[in-house]
N, C-alpha and C positions, 0 to 999 in steps of 0.2 A: 210595806206595798207590794204586791206582787207586780210585775210587767212582763206585757205579753212579750218584748223582744227577749227578755232575758229568761222566759219559759220555753220559748223555739228554740235558744240557742242550748237549753239543758235537752228539750226534747231529741235535738240531733245531735248531739254527742250521745246520748244513751242509744241511739239508734246507728251509730257509727264505731262508737266505743271509743273512738279515738277525737281528739282536741282538733289534732290535723285536719284530720278529713271531715269533719265538722264545719271548718273553716271555708275547705275547698266549695264546700254546697252553699256555704252561707254566703261567700265573697266576704268573708271579714280577715283581718287576720289573724295568727296564732294568740299573740298579747291580748285583741279586743275579744277573742271569746274566753280565755280565761280571766278577761278583769269581768265578762256577764257572768260568768259563772260564780266569783266572789262577789258581786253586787249581789246576787240573788241568794248567795248561804247568807251574807250579812242580814237581809232585809227577810227571812227564816228563819234567822237564830241557829241554823243548825247546820252541820255540814253535810256536803254534799256526793264531794268526789275525792277519792283518794287516789293518791301517785302509787304507783305498782310499775317498777322497772321503770321502762322508757312512758309506758304507758300510761291509762287511767280504771279507773274503775268504780260505779256509783255505790253509795253508802244504801243499805236497805231504804233511809229517807230520803235520798236521792234517786233509788229508783221508784220510789211510791209517788213522787213527784214528778218525774221525769212520763210516769203512766200518765197523771191527770194532765200532763203539759201537752200529750200527743192528743188527747182527745180535743183537749180546749182550743189547742192551733188548726186540729180539724174542723172542728165547728166554725171559726172562724173563717176560715178558708170557705169552707160552706155556705156561711150568711154572706158574704162576698158575691159568690155567684147567684145567690139567691136574691140576693137586693139588684143584682142586674135583670134576672128574670123577670122581676116583680113590675120591671117598666112593662112587658110583653114577650110576647116569644119571636121577636125580631132577633134577638140573641139570647147566649145562655147556655150554659155548660151542665151536662147532666152525665155521673160516674157511676155506672153499671157493673155488677161483677156478679157470676153465672158459673154453673158449672161447664164442661164442653158440651155437653150435651142440649143443655137448654144454647148456650150460644151459637150451637148449627144449627136450630131448627125456628125457635121461637124469636127471639132476639132478631136476627137479619133479616128478619121477615117486617117487624116490629120499627126498625129502622129506616126501612122504606117509606113505611108509611109516613113514618115522621118528617123526613127527607122531603118529602112530596107536601106535605101540611106545614112544615115548617123548618124550611131551610136553611134560616140562621142558627137552626139549635146544634149543638154541638154534643155527641152524643160517645165518651170515651169507653171502652170496654175490656172488661177485665176477666182473664177466664179465674176463676177460686172454688174451692170447696165451700159446701153450706158453711160449716164454722167457721173457718177463714174469711169469706164475706163478711159474717155477722160482727167478726171481730174489728175487721175495716171498717161495716159500719159505723159502728160504736165510737168508733175511734175519729170519726169523720173522713175518712179516707174515700168514701166512696158516698152516693148520694140513694141508691136502691140495692139490694140485693133480690136478686132471683133464686132462691131456693127451694130445695126438697127436701118432705119429711115424713116419718111415716107414722099413724095414728097411736102407735105402741111404743115408740121412741120420739117424742118430741122432742126439739131444738127447745136451749133455755129462749123464752119469751119474752124474758125484763126488761121492756123499758122499749121493747120493737112496736111497731104494730105492722101486723103483718094482714095480708089480704089472701084468700085461695081465689085462684085462676083457673085450677083445670086438676086432675088426676091425670096419672101415668102409670099404666099398667106394667105389671111385671110379668118378663116372659124367660120360659126355658129354652137357652140356647142348645142344640147338639146338630149329631149328623143326621137324624132320626126325624122322620114326618110322625106328627102325631102322638111325638114323646110325651112321658111322663115323668116326675121326679122318681116316681117310686121306681122307675128301671133302672135308677145308677145309684142304687145304694153301696156298690162297690168301686165303682165309677172315681176317678180323679177328679177333682174339680178347682176351678180357676177364679182365686177372690180379688176382692179389689181394695178398697178402703175400708176403715173398721166398721163405719155405718153400713157399708152395703153388704161387707161381710158378715155382718151380724143378720142381716134381712136373708142371706142367701142360707144359713144356717139354722132361723126360724122358718124357713118353709120348709125346709127337708127335716127338722125336728115333728112338723105336722105329718110326715108320714114315718114315724120312728126311730128315724136314723141321723146320727151326726157325720157330714159330708167330709171326705178326707182333705184339705186343700193343699194340693203337692205346686201351684204356680199362684202367680200375684201379679195382678196387672191393671190400672185404671183407664186404660187405651181403650177404647172400642173400637178401634181397627186389628189392636195386636190380640184381644180377646177374641174377635172371631176369626182371625187368620190360627189362633191356637187350635180353638173348637173343631174347625175346619182340618185340622194338619191331625184331628186326632189323640190332644194332647191329653184333652179333658172336657168337660161340659161346665156353664155357668148359668146365670140370670143374667139378665139388662133391661133394663126401663124402654119403652115403648118410644121415647124420645132418641134414645141413642141408635136403634134401628133405622128412626126415621133419618138421622144425620147417616148413618154407613151400615149398608147391609150387602152381605157377601152371598151371589146364587148360593152356594156352595154350604150353607147351614139352615137349620129349619128353626124355627122360634113357637114355643108353644104358649099361649097365655096360660096364664096362673090365675087361680081361682083366690090366691089370699090375695087380702087387703095392698092395694095400688100404693104408690109415693102419691105424695099429696103437692102440687106447686104453689107457693106461695112468694107473693112481691113482698118485698120488706123495707119498712122504713123506720126512722128515727126521731123522736121528740116529738110535740105538737102537731095537730092538726091546726088550719089545710096546709097541706102541701104549697110549695113554690108552684103557680105557673108550669114551670117548665119540666119538674120533674111529674108533675101531676099528666101533663102530657106523656110524658114515657110511659106512666102507669097505665094510663086508658089506652095506650097502644098496644102494648104487653097484653093486657087484657082481652082485648078486639082480639090480638092475634090467637092467641091461648083457645077462645071460648070459640 
């Protein structure tokens, strides 16, 4: 039978790629970690790790089990927090991941609301791209992901519960007032992450051209500085402009489909009280 301690050891070894580093994190001796791995191999009947020089690597079977172990351990940790929160909102911990623009606008306001209503609730915040946030959610590393997606390019939703909280308009960022994408057929463009870049390309193709992407940055401060310096033009969501707005750039709202913001949780309802309180605060602030 699989043992939770053995699974936690395997997940930690997989994350570090080292028995030594796993032992340090778990506060075990190296022989203890090796012993637990041996016991796990005996329980499963398959080879999970291989010696490679002075280090180790996981076999395909070991990697498969390590991925599941990470999810299982994360779920157990989440259940511990949920059980504590079930007693009431005098205490509790909620881990939330969101991208920079949401963490700079919606989340701080929600945090203020929560601190006033539930001073014992601990809110842990992590900056992550939506794809990474959903992966952390699936693995039990966070409790809520605040994500964006586009109607024509939805994220993988299997196992997640998504709640739409608002739309976020997209703006052309340039140095000219009342500008339009059509004016920048031959301009240099500043792209960002792959999903954001796809959004930019789709907007330009609606005007009959493919943008020449000459620079890359996901930082809203850097992007606006580059536009102000004449390096190129770009697109940004409204929340990014709320978080930071240079006075020497101009933003023109695009008529194309806006981003859609969702809160995402994992597993069956109902949500534990602490998580439900955070979800309600996010929805109220967004509205």
